[in-house]
N, C-alpha and C positions, 0 to 999 in steps of 0.2 A: 504493499500500499504506500502511497505518497500523499502527504498532508500539506495543505496550504492554510496558513493562518492569516486572516485579515484583522489586523490590530488597528484600532482608532485611538491614537494617543491624545486627541484633543476633543474626545467625545463630549465632555461637559460643556465645551465651548461651541462645538459645531451644531449641537442640537438647536442652538439659536442662531448662529452666524452662517450657515452653509448657503443660504440665500440672500444674505444681506449685503448691504453696501460696504465694501471693504474699507472704504475711507472713513467710515463712522467708528470712533474709538468705543471699544466695547469690552466689558469685563463680566466674569461670572464669579459671584461671591458665594461663600459658604460661611454663614454666620456673619461675622464682622470682618471677615478676612478675604482678600482677593485670591481666588483659586486659579484663574486662568484668564488670559487677556489675548486680544487679537493684535495683529501688527501695528495697526494705527495706535492702539492705547500703549503698546510697548515703546513706540517711537516717541510718545509723549511723556515717557518716564514711568509709567505704571507697570509694575512687575508682580508676579504671583508672591504671596506671602505677605504683601503690604496690607496695612489696614484700609479698610473701605473709605474711611473718613480721610486718611491721608492721600489716598488715590484721588478722591474727589477734590481735594484742596489742590493737588498738583495739577489735575486736569479737569477743570469744571465742565467741560463738554463731554466728559465720559459717561456713557450710558451702562447701565449694569442690570442684571437679573439675578436673582437667587437660584443656585444650583437645583435642578430638576432630575433627581434620580429616577422618577418614573418615565420622563421623557427620554433619558438614556436607555433605559430597558426597552422602551418601544423603538427607539432608533436601532437597537441592536438586532432586534426581531426583525424589522424592516430589511436590514442589510442581509439577514439570513434568508429571508424571503426572496430578495433579489438574487441571491447566491445560487438559488436552485436552477437558474439558467445554465449553470456550469456543471452541476452534479446533483444527483438525488440525495447524496449523503452530506447533510449539513449539521453541524452541531454548534451549540452556544458555549462560549467560554467567558462567562461574565467576569468583570463588569464591562469590558470594552473589546471583546474579540470573537470572532466567528471562525469556526474550523471547517474545511472542506476536504473531503476524501477525493482527490483529483486523478488518482492513478488510473481509473477506468475511463477517464474522459480525455485523456491526452490524445488518443488516436482520432477522436471525432473533431477535435479542435486543431488538428494539424501539429501536434507537439507542444511542449511546455512553453516555449517562447511565444508562440502565438496566443495560447490560452492566457498567459500573463499580460500580454498587450491588451487584450480585451478586457481582463480584469481591470487594469490600471485605467483605461479609457472610461470604462463604465463608472468607476469609483469617482473619477473627475466629474462626470456628469452629475452624479449624485451629490457633489459638493463636499464629499469626504477626503480628508488626508489620511492615506493608508500607509502602515508599514506591513510588510509582508515577510513571512518566513515559510520555508519549504524543507520538510524533513520526512523521513519514514515514520516517525511517531508523532501524534498530535501535540503532546507536551513539548517536544523538541522544536517543532514548527512554532509553537506559541512564544517559547523562550528566544527563538532566533528573531521573531518579529518584534518583540519588545526590546531587543537589543539593537534593531535596526540592521540586522545581518541579512542582507538580501540574496546573497550567493546560495543557491540551492544545495541542500544535502541530499543526495539520491540514494545512498547505500547505508544501511545500518552500521557498517564497519566505519564510516567516516564520521560518526556522531561524536565520539569522544575527542577527536582532534578538533572538531568545531565548537563543542560545547564548553571544553575545559577552560577556555579563555574568557567566557562571558562573566560579567560581574555578577555577584550574588544578588544585587538588587533586582535583577531580571526575574527573579522568583516571586516578587510581590510578597515580601515577608512581613510578618507582624513586627511591631516595634521591638517586642522583647526578644525576638529571633535576631533581629538586626543588631541590638546591643550585645547579645551573646557572641555573635560572629565578629563583631569589632573588637570585643575583648579577646578572642582568639586570634586575631590578626588574619583572618580568612577574607579574601577579597574576590576570588573567583570560584566558578562552579567546580573546576577541577581540584582546587584545594579543599573545598567542602567535601567532595566525594571520596577524597583519598583518606578522610578522617575515619577512625573506627566507627562502624556501623552502629554498634550498640551505644556508643557515646553520643552520636547523632541523635538516635532515637530517644536517649534518656534526656538530653538537654534541649533538644529542639522539637521533640515530637516526632512519632512515627510517620505522620503525614508528609513530613518534608523528605524523609528518606524514601518513602513510596513515590513521590513525585519525582525525585531524581532518578530512581530506578526506571521508571516509566520513560523518562526523557532519554535515557541512555540505551533504551531497548532491551533492558534486562528483565522487565516485567511486562505483561500485557496492559495495554492502554485503552481499554473499551470505552466507546462513546456512544451515547444515546443519540440516534437521529432525531433532529428537530422536526416536528410536524407543523406544517403551515395552516394558518386558520382557513376555514371555509370560505370566508368572505375577506376581501381586501379593504382596509381602511388605514390611512396614513394622515398624520397631521404635522404641520410645521409651524412653529411659533416664530414670530418676527421680533427683531431687535427693536424696532420703532414702528409707529403706525405709518401705513402706506396710504397715500390719498388717492392714487390713481390705479385702476385695475390694471393697466398695461405693465406697471412696475412689479406686478406679482408673477409675471412670466417666468423669471429663472427659478422660482420656487415650484410652480407647477411643473416645470420641466423635469425638476428632480422627483417630484412625487410621481410623475407618469413614468419616468424611468424605473422606479421601484415598482410600480405596477406591472410594467411589461416583463421585468425579470421574473416576478412572481407568476405571471400567466404563462410564460414559456416554460418555467419549471413544472407547471402542472398540465401542460399541453392544452391550454384553454384560451377563450377569447371572451371578450364582453361586448354587449351591444349598448349599454348605457353606463355612464359614470356620473355621480352626483359630486359636485363641487360646493363647499361651503366657505363663505367668506366671514370670518367673526370680527365683530366690532366690540368696542370696550363697552358702550352704553346704549347700543342699538341692538335690535334683533338681527340675527345672521341673514346674510343674502345668499340665497340658494341659486345655483346654476347647474343645469342638466345638459350633458353632452350625449347625443344620440347617434347611433351607427345603423346602417341597413343590415349589416350581417356581423356576426362576432369577429373581433379583430384584436390584435395586440401590437399594432405598429405604433411606435411612440410618436413619430412625426405627424402621423395621420391624426392621433388623438390630440396632439398639442395644436395642431392647425385648427381643428373643430373648436378647440377651447379658446384660442385666440379669437375667432370669430364671435364666439359668445361674450367674451370679455369685452370687446369693442361696444357692445350694446348695453353694458352693465352701467348703471348710475348708482354710485356708492352713496348711501345715506350718511356714511362717516368713515374715518380712517379704519384700515384693516390690521388687526393685531395678530391673526393667526389664519391659516388656510388649511383645509382638509379635503382630501380626495377619497371617496368611496365608490367601489366598483359595484356594478349590478350583479345580477346572476350569472355565474360562469357557464360558459357553453363550450363544449369540446370542438377542437378545431381538427380537421382532417389532417393527416400527416404531411400532404403535399402542400398545405397552406402555410407551413413555417418552414424557416431554413435554419438549421442548427447552427451554422457558422454566421448567421446574420440575425442575431437575437432580437433586434428591435423591430423586425418586420413580422408581420403575421396577417394572413388573409390572402384572398385569391390574387393570382398574378393579374387577372383581368378585372381588378376592382376599380378601375378609373371612373366608370359611370357611377358606381356606388359613392365614391369620394366626392363626385360633383354634386350629386343629389344631397349628400350629408352637409356639403359647404353651403349650398343654397338654403337648406333647412335652418342651419346655423345662423346664417346671414339675414334671412328673411322671416324666420319663425317657422316652426313646425306646422302650423295651422295653414301656411301659405303653400307649401309644397306638399302635394297629396299623391298618392298612387292609387291604383284600382285593385279591388280584391273581388273574388267570387263570393257572392251572396247566396244562401240557401233559399232559392225560390224557384218555383217550377217554370213560370213564365220567362223565357230567355231574355227578353227586353228588360226584365227587371232583376236579373240574376247577378247583379254587380252592385258594388258599393265603393265610396271613397274610403281610403285607409292610409295609415302611416306608410310611406314608401318602405317596400320590403316586408311588410308586416302581414300581407295578405297570403293565406294558404288556400290552395285549390280545394274546392268542396267536391265530393264524389258526384258523379252524374251517372244517370241510368243508361245513356247512350252516346253515341259518337257526336262530338260537337265540332263546328267549323272554326277555323281561326278568325274569320271575319264575319261579323254580325252586321246586316244592314241597319241604318238608323230607323228606317220603317220598312216593314214587309212589302214586297213588290208584287202586284198581281201578275199572274202568268196566264197567257192565252193557252187555249186547249184545242185539240184536234181529236175528234172520236171520244171525248171524255178524258183524254191524257194531257198532262201539261206539256208546255213547250218553252225552251228558252234557247235561242240561237239552235233550233232544231228540236226534234222530238227527244223527250227524256226518258231514259230507262231507270226504273226504280231498282236500286241495289239492295237497301235495308229498309226495314219499317213494316208496319207502322209503329212509332213511339207515341202513345197517346198522352197528351197533356190537357188535363181539366182543372182549372183554378181560377181565382178571382171572383168567385161568386159573392164574397163578403165585402168587397170594395167597389162593386159596381162595374167592374171590367171583366165581366165573365168571359172565359176563354175555353173553347173545346176544339182541340187540333189533333190531327194525326201527321207526325213528322216522318220524312222519309230522306234517305241519302240517294241522290240521283246523279247520273251524268248524261252530258249530251253527246253529239257525234264527235265533237272536238276533244272529248276526254275531260272536260271540265266537271269536277264534282261539286254538287250543290246540296244545300239543305233546304228542303222545301216542306210545305205542310198544305194539308187540306182542311179548310175550316168546315167543321162538322156541322155548324149551324146552317140552317135552310139556304141553299143557293149561294153560299159564300164564295165557293171556288178555291182555286189553288194559288200559293203565294211563295215567292223565293224570299228566305229569311236569312241565309248566310253562304258564304263561299268557302270551300277548303282550299288551302294553298297547295 
């Protein structure tokens, strides 16, 4: 097996800033102390560990938010959901890492280098800064990622040579364990692992010894596969109020990227997405994106959302955005491309995208399609419907492609109908009697017929007294 660790070293910060204006100085506080800062705040002299009061005095324009561990946990799960596009075996490594078993995926993505290129590009679109580690054991991959060691370890025999030099701080030790190791003068994993095992277990706890053994491949390192939720929902908090809907596009681009990774991992698509724009003192503004057929193409979804956002009039500034997917629908294998993860849908979906764009721009009620309606009278067996939503209802007999706006009377010769020559009846009759309840009583016998030129027609004889024969449709 080969494990890839996606480690988020700035997760407390990026849950707020991944879609924010980088020029805005921002800090995350824990209690009265600064925990993390962005580049703009750092350039203004604000550093982690500084008191919040001192930071505000030093940089009055500094914005800050209290740390949100619940948001961090959600963000980690969203990263796991997105990671399903690369492998079905994904595990959480709280508080800030996700583990992927990629050994079985390398062939499909064209090798490790190409897979990692896609991972890095996708993470950038998500707004995350990743540190990655690759190793035969998940714990080793996690340690390498935390240490910023990006060179892959591909064989178990190489683990000791790569892990020995890592600082002990990569183990995320408790304070008492750090103090004990400092007192022993231990600085690297190799130095720690060469200490007597019984002494390590007694002074630092058996869990640390077990973690080291798993990292070095000396003990099994089992991981429980993370199970994605049945519905997708992701929320992004903003560092400051946003007054214009167009400014929300970077955030929605990231949420849609998350959604499409989740959908690809499940082999699914969606027809609808619901967007929620949250305000501080106003009710939320809802926006719905609709598609004709299930899809998971990020550019397609974002283009439709752009059309919708152009029509939105915000009652107040936006403080958070949320994207929720509708019911998941399976996509046929040929509609997705394993090596092109942000695409999903038919290759000939151009007309669908045109209709979707028109509906988003003009309003769903303006763009309508036609659907079969369960009604015996052919001229009434249709209805307006949302484009792509109409399912064909079963019919008793063969039906023509073209139906005339009004039935056309036919001439007869010897009691038989004519249309560009005498007609030969192929099939029939199909009797339709209906409409007595609404004053349009119908009593007809329908036939499929053809003339000497081979044209196939749908005709009927009106069974009411002396009403004659009529042409009602043409078969293509």
